[in-house]
C-alpha positions in Angstrom: 94.9 100.1 84.4 92.5 97.3 85.2 90.4 96.8 88.2 90.7 93.8 90.8 88.1 91.2 90.8 86.1 90.9 93.7 84.2 87.5 94.7 81.2 89.2 96.0 81.1 92.0 93.7 81.9 91.7 90.2 81.4 94.5 88.3 81.5 97.6 90.8 81.6 99.9 87.4 78.4 98.8 86.5 76.7 98.9 89.9 78.0 102.7 89.8 80.4 101.2 93.7 83.2 102.9 91.5 83.9 105.4 88.9 86.6 106.8 86.5 88.1 109.5 88.7 91.5 111.5 88.6 91.3 111.6 92.2 94.3 110.6 94.9 93.5 107.9 96.9 93.2 109.0 101.0 94.7 105.8 101.6 97.5 104.9 99.1 98.4 108.6 97.5 97.8 107.2 93.7 95.5 108.9 91.5 94.9 105.0 89.6 92.2 106.0 87.7 89.3 105.1 89.3 87.5 105.7 92.8 85.1 103.8 94.5 81.6 106.3 95.3 79.3 104.0 98.0 78.9 103.8 102.0 82.2 104.0 103.9 82.2 103.2 108.0 84.7 105.2 110.0 85.6 107.5 112.7 86.2 110.1 109.7 84.2 111.1 106.6 85.6 109.3 103.3 83.7 110.2 100.6 85.2 109.6 96.9 88.2 109.2 97.9 89.2 105.5 98.6 90.3 103.4 95.3 89.4 99.9 95.1 92.3 98.4 94.7 92.7 100.0 98.9 89.4 98.1 99.6 90.6 95.1 97.3 93.7 94.3 99.3 92.2 95.5 103.0 94.7 98.4 103.5 91.7 101.0 103.4 90.3 98.5 106.1 93.6 98.4 108.1 95.4 101.9 107.5 91.6 104.1 107.8 89.5 101.7 110.2 86.8 101.3 107.5 84.5 99.1 106.1 82.0 99.1 103.6 79.3 96.9 104.3 77.9 96.9 107.5 79.5 93.7 109.8 76.3 92.8 110.9 74.2 93.4 107.4 76.0 90.3 105.9 73.5 87.3 106.5 70.4 90.1 106.8 71.6 90.0 110.1 70.8 86.6 111.1 67.9 86.4 109.1 69.7 83.9 106.3 72.2 81.4 106.4 75.1 81.7 108.5 78.6 82.1 106.9 82.2 82.1 108.3 83.6 85.3 110.3 86.6 85.1 106.5 83.2 85.4 104.6 82.2 88.6 106.7 85.1 90.2 106.4 86.3 89.9 103.1 82.1 91.8 102.5 82.5 93.8 105.3 86.1 95.0 104.7 87.4 94.2 101.5 84.5 94.5 98.3 83.1 97.4 97.5 79.9 98.6 99.3 76.9 99.6 97.6 73.6 102.5 98.6 70.4 101.5 99.2 67.0 103.1 99.9 66.5 101.0 103.8 69.7 99.7 105.6 72.0 97.3 102.8 71.5 93.8 104.0 74.5 91.6 102.3 72.2 87.9 101.3 73.9 84.8 102.2 73.0 80.9 100.9 74.8 78.0 101.3 77.5 79.1 103.3 78.9 81.6 101.7 78.0 85.4 100.7 76.0 86.3 97.4 77.3 88.3 95.0 76.1 91.7 94.4 75.5 91.9 90.9 73.0 95.5 90.6 70.0 97.0 92.3 66.9 96.0 91.7 63.9 97.9 91.6 59.7 97.5 90.8 60.7 97.1 86.6 63.5 94.3 87.2 61.3 92.6 90.0 58.1 92.3 87.9 59.5 91.7 85.0 
């Protein structure tokens, strides 16, 4: 099964936010071959039990009241370009998030969110 294409996180397999798994999704009840491994902000605990399709179509947000990136982190808490609410919602509610060593923030520029392509460590930053 082909993974959905996320506008702001184009390769969640490469970044480790999605892995191959036979786990059944808590939202749709299907085992689709992949499961989300990133952060989930919700009242309940949802660790490695939501499929990428339920993130993509927004059903995980609606059914589980879950988000995958802190809404206030989109735009660095006001440090970067402001973006329309639709962009914030797509990033927070319909895009796989990522874990970082500090509070995650989603870069914005030119009135849009940036695309997450992976983590940058010392090696990547000094190359």
